N, C-alpha and C positions, 0 to 999 in steps of 0.2 A: 553268514554272519553280518555282512553289510545291512541286510533287511532287518536283522534283529536289533542293530543299533539304531534304526530309524523308528522302531515301534514307539519308544518314549515320547519322541517328537510328534508323531501322529497322534497319539492319545491326548497330549496337550493341545494341539490344535483342535482336536474334535471337542474336547471340553469347552475350550475358549469360544468356538462357534456356537455351542449350545447355549452358554452363558449370555453371549452377545445377543441372540435372536429368540431367547426362550419366551414362553408365556408362562403365566402363573398356573398352578395345578388346576385351577378351576376352569382353565382354558381348554383342557384336554377332555372334554366330554364327548358325547355321541355325535354332536354337530361339529363340523368344521369351524375352526376359530381363525380369524383374520387378524394379522399383525404387521407391523412395517418397521423398516429401519432406513437410516440415511447413510449415503456414502461419505458424507462429510459432518464433522462436528463444528469446525471452525473454517470461514472462508474469508481471507483477507483480499480486499479489492484494491488494485493498484490502477492509477490513471497515468496516462502518457499522451503528450501532444504528438500529433503527426505533422508532417511537413507543411500541410495545407491549413493547419490550425484546428483541426477537429481533435476530439478528445476520445482516445480508446482505452478500453479496459481489459483486464485479463480475467473478468468474471466468468467462471464456468456456468454451464447449465447445471440446473439442480438435479441430482440423481437420487431416486427413491426405489426400494424394492418393497412390494406389498405381497404377503405370503399368507398361505393357509396352513393349519397344522395337518390336514388331510386333504385328499382329492375330493372335489365336490362332484356331485352327480349332474349338475347342470351348471352354465356359465354364472360366475359370480361377479356382481357390479358393486365397486367400492367407490365411495365419495370421501374426499379429503377437503379440509378448510383450515384456514389460519384460525386459531383459537385465542382471541385477545385475553380471555380470562386466565390464561396460564402464564402470561407475563409477570403478573405481580407475585404468584406462587414461586416461580423460578428464581426471580431477583430476591425475594425473602429467604429462600433455602440456601442460595449460593451467595448471598451478600453482594450482589452485582446491582448494577444500575442500567441495564440495557433498556433501549426505547423499541417500541413494537415495529417490527418490519413492515413497511409499507404494503397494504392490502393490495393496492392496484399495481404492485410491481410484478405480479405473476398471477396466472389464471390456472386453475385446476380443472381438468377434464375428467369425466368418469374414467375409472380403472377397470378394466375386464380381465378376469382370470379364467382362461378357457377350461373346459371339461379335460380332465386328465393332467392338468398343471396344478402345481401349489405355489408358483411364484411368477410375478409379473414385474418387469423393471420398467420404471417411468422417468422420462427425462422432461424437465419443465425448463422453458426459456425464462430468464429473469430480465425485466426491463431496467437496464442499468441507470437510465436517466431518471428514474423515480427515486433513487437513492441519493442522499446528500452526503457530500464529503466530510470526513472527519466525524462520522458517527459511529456508534456501536449499537447494532440491531440485534434483536432476538427474533427469530423465526420459528413459532411454535406450531407445528402442524399436527393435526389430530384427524383420526378417522371418524367420520360423522355417521355414516351408514353403510351397511353391508348386506346385500340381498342376492337370493337366487330363487328362481321359479321352482316351486315344489320342494324346497328344502330349506331347513333352519340354518342360518349363518349367524354365529356370534362374533363379537368384537373383543379382542383381548383387554384384560382389565390393567395390564401393566406395560404393554409394549404397544399401545394404540396411538401413540404420540412420538413425535421427535422434535428435539430442539437444536437449532442450527444458529451458531453465532456468526454474524457478518460485521467485519471491521472494515470500514472505508477510510483509506488513508487521506489526509489532508493535502498531500503533494501531488502536483501534476508534472511528472518527470519531463524535463525539457533540456537536459544537458548531455550532450554526446559522450560516450564512454571513454573516448579517446581524444587527447589533446592534438592539435595540428593546425595546418594553415586554414585561413579563411579568406575569401575574397570579399571585398567591401571597402568602404572608407570609413575613417574615424569620424565620430560625431563631434560637431564644434562644442568645445568646453567653455566658451566665453560666458555663457549663462549659468553655468553650472554652480551648484552649492553643495559642498561636501562636509561631512561631519563623521565622527567616530564616538563610540561609546566610552573610550579611554585612549589615553596616549601615554607613552612610557616617560616622555618628559617634553618641555616646550620645544626642544630641538627636533621634534617628530611631528609637526603639525599635519593634520589631514590635508590641508591646502597644498603641501609639497608634492602630492602625487598628480597634481594638474599644473605643475609650474614649468613644464618642459626642461626640468633640470634634473638629470639622472644622479646628481651628487646629493640630492635631499630625498628624504623619505618619511613616510608615516610609520609608526610602529606603536603597537599596543602594549598594554601593561604585561608584565610577567604572569605566566601560568593563567591567562585570561582568554576567554572565547570572545575576543573582541569583535565588535560589528562595525563596518564601514559602510555609510549610506551616501548615495548620489542623488541629488535632485537636479535633473537637466532642465527644469522650468519649462519644459514643453514635452509633448508625447512624441516619441519616435519608435519606429520598428527596430529592435535590437537584435542583431544576429549572433552577437557574442561578445566576450570580453578580452581586451588584449592587456596583459600585465607585465611589467618589468620587475624582476625580483630584486630583492636587496643583494648587495654583493660587497667586495672588498672585505673590510673587517667585520661586516655585518651579515655575510653570505648565510649564516645559520638561521637568520631570524624570518626567512620566508615561511609562509604557511605551508602545510602538507595537503589539507583538505579544507575546502570551504563549502558552506551551504549558501544557496542564493535565493533570494526572494524578490519579486517585482511587483510595482503597483502603479495604477494610473492616477489614483487621487490621494495616496498616502494613508488611506484609512482600509481599504480592502487589498489585502496581499495574497499573491500566489507563490507558493513555495515550488522551486524547480528541482529541489534535491540537493545532492552533494556532488562536487567536482571530483573527477578522477585525481590520483595522487598528482600534485604539482611537483615538478622535478626539483631535486635538491642539489644546490651548487657544492662541489666538491672544493677542497682547499686549492687545487691546482687549476682551477677555471674561474677564478673570482675577479678576474680583471674587468670583466664587462657583466651586465646582468643578463639574466636568463629570461628569454622571451616565453611567456605562456599565454597560449590562445584557448580560451574556453568557448567551445561552439554550442550554440543553442539549436535544437531541432526544428523549432518554429520561431520566426522573427516577430514575436509578439510586440505590438506597440505599447510602450510603458513610459512613465514619467520617472519613476524611482526605481533604483536597483540597490539592493542591500546584500552585503557580502559579510557572512559570519565565519570567523576562524573556528573550525570544529576540531582540527588536529594540528599540532606543531611538530616541525622537525626537531626543535630544540625544546624540551618539556620545561627547561627553566626560564628561557627568554620569551619576551613577547614577540609577536609576529606582525609583519607588515609588507609593503612593497614600495617600490620607488616611483613609478609611473602607472597610471590606469587610463585605458581609453575603452570606449564603447564602440562597436562596429555596426554600422547600418547597411 
């Protein structure tokens, strides 16, 4: 009975596999027909700093399978290539605006299907340094030729190409996933200029976060993703951020999550991603501010640091903090 229960599932899986890899009726002639498929439809490329300042990605190798509808009597050689002419067709049909995947980011070797086989799997390394961050690429791969000594080989009319989308993120992750202690010294704040996209009132000036007075704070508008910006007026390697939360009657107003960007010149910015959840003060621990230390993986030299409130502990009130230091 258990085997009988599995029959419908097996039939569905068999039909699905046939639809996924099938050729058209014209492809099932007397000669073997070659077709292919990709193991990926969409690849998202993440970037992350290493402790020595290099940038690594999680970009996988490209995996394809090249197949025959029947066994060949002699080895089959298949050539693949990026087909730029397919980009405009794809964008028009799908109402997208992908750009062409860089042709120098990978290289195709000839693919050989041995006698007695109908499938060969191909792994192709991608040169991630050829990809620009923050782009949406389309990689259209087509079978260009297929041949075998002494035997006709045809190319599928409807599965002779694959389309793979590549989305490269603009963020270079540089934030440790856990808050904690960090050795180092506070950067001198005498030359600093600080600003905010908004303030709740004049009583919450951005300047209050660098005045060494825990009784004063900056706080943004209600229900706003406020942005706080630091200009150190010099380039320094920053290992992390030391923040004192709001406390006493304002303990609810600390941000829950912030995103962080840095810049050397104030024009080109690098996004580090989001912080882990910053601890929430409870009503019975509001006599002193909470210390939050956000650690960076790589102490990148920067001049500007931008913190944006992405989530609030209190959805109604604006978020802010009491004191802020950068650690070198």
